[in-house]
N, C-alpha and C positions, 0 to 999 in steps of 0.2 A: 858896444862895437866889437864884432867878432875879430879874433886875432887872425892875421894873414899868415898863411903857411908858405914858407919859403922852400924851394926845391934845392937840394944839394947840387953842386956843379955837375956831377955825373948824371943825376936824374934829369937835370935841365938839358944836358947835351943829348940824352936819349930821347927826350920829348921833342927837341928841335929836329933830330934825325927822323923820328917817326912822322912828324907833321910834314917834313919835306918829302918823305916817301908818299904820304897820302896825297900831297899836292901834285907830285909827279904822276901818280896814277890818274888823277883827275885831268891832268894835262896831256893825256895820251890820245892820239888819233890813230885808228887802224884802217888802212886802205887795202882792199882786196881787188886786184886787177885779175879778171877771169876771161880768158879767151874762150870763145864759143867752142863747143865740141865739134868733132869731125863732121863736115857737111857732105851732102850728096851732090854729085855732078851728073846723076843719071839722066835728068831732063835738061838738056842744054838750052832748051827754048825758054826755060824759066828765067825771069829777071833775077839778078843777083840777090836782091833783098828777099826774094821768095824761096831761096834754096832751103830745103829741110835738112835735118840731121840724117847722116848715114847710119847704118846699123851700129857701126863702131861708136859713133857719137851717142847713140841711145844707150849703149852699155857704159861708156866712160862717164857721162854726166852724173848718173846716179852713184857711181863709184866715188867720184870726187865729192859729191854731196854727203855720202856716208862718212868719208874721211873728215870732212869739216864738222859734221854732227858729232862724231866721236870725240873731237877736240872741244865740243860744246861752244862752237862759234855761233853767235847770235847777232846778225846784222841789225843795225837800226834802220838802214835804208839800202834798198837794192835798186840800182839804175841799170837799164839795159838799152842797147841799140835796138832800133825797130826791126832789124833784119830777123827773119823767122828763125834762123839757126841760133842767133844770140839769145833771143827772147825765149825760145824753147829750152835752151841750156839754163837760163836764169830760172825758169819755172820749175824745171826738174830739181835743181839744187835747192831752190827756195822750199819746195815740199819737204825735202830731207831735213831742212833746218827749222821746220814748223813756222815758216814765214808766210804770211797770207799773200796769195797770188795777186789779189786786188790791190795790194800795196806796192807792187813792182811799178816803178816809174820808167816809162819809155821816153828816152831822150834822143832826139834825132841827131844831136851833136856827137853821139857816140858811134855813128855810122859814117865811114869814109871821111873822117876828119883828120886833123893833124894833132901832133903832140900838144901844141899850145892851146888848141881847142879843148882837149881833154883836161889839161891843167886848169883852164878857165872854168870848166864844169866843177872840178874839185874845189877850186878857190871860192866858188860861190855857194858851197854847201852850207847849210845852217850849222852853227857850232854846237848845238845840242846833240847832234849825232856824233857818236864816238867811233862806230864801226860801220863802214860803208863799202858796198861791193859794186864794182862797175863791170858789166859784161859787154865785151866788144870784140874787136878784130885786130889782126896783124895787118900791116906792120906797126900800126900806131901803138898797140899795147906793149910790144917788145921795146919799141923806142922809148916809151914813157918809163917802163920798168928799168931800162938801162940808164936812163937819165936820173932816176931816183936812187939806183944802186948799180954800180959797175959790175957787181957780181952776177947780174942777170943779163945774158946776151941773147937768149932765145926763149920764146914761150911757145911750146908745142900746143896743139889743139887741146882744149879743156884744162890748160895749165892754170894754176892758182898762185899768183904772186902776192905775198902778204908783206905789208910794210907797216911798222909801228913807228910813229913819230912822237918825239917829246914836243908836243904842240897843243896849245889851247884853241887854236883857230885853224880851220882848213885853208884859210887864205895864206898861211905861212908854209904850206906843204911845198916841198922842193927847195925851200930856203932854210928849213930848220933841221936839226940833227936827227938822223935816222937812228932809232934805238934797236930795231930788229928788222931783218929781212929774211924771208923764206920763200922757196919755190917748190911747189909740188905739181905733179902731173901724172896722168894715168899709168904710164909705163915705169914710173919711179917705184922702186921696191920699198 
């Protein structure tokens, strides 16, 4: 019978601390709320859902995509409102992150919904996904961002709000401790 090796108290404490850190990393959920880039109002006859991006939006979306790519952000899932301006923003950013466009999920609940509807979408996400991006609209995104962190009071067009939660399940988002919050937008230096 092989002799059992005992850890010294200091080593044991270090092992427990390390396993707790590993457990914490596994129990992290990162949510990105991304407001669509600047849209065009040139054709007032277009239905709201069909409004395209303005020139500024076509410049800002790739810029934000590059910033995310530089940070090596790799979403497990991208959800988008069906509105043309939101979906186009999602596609532009997805390309910069090497995310396959065919994997973008269009969810009608992300268009003209309320904060509780957005939370419902988040709470029903599969727990295997660690990093999820939602592309949508104001005022709902700003309201949700502010509900998750009082530090965010406004999301300009093409803003990216990033929330890291100490959570194992998406169903606990909004009820669990927020580990990190950040807001970036095109005009931020």
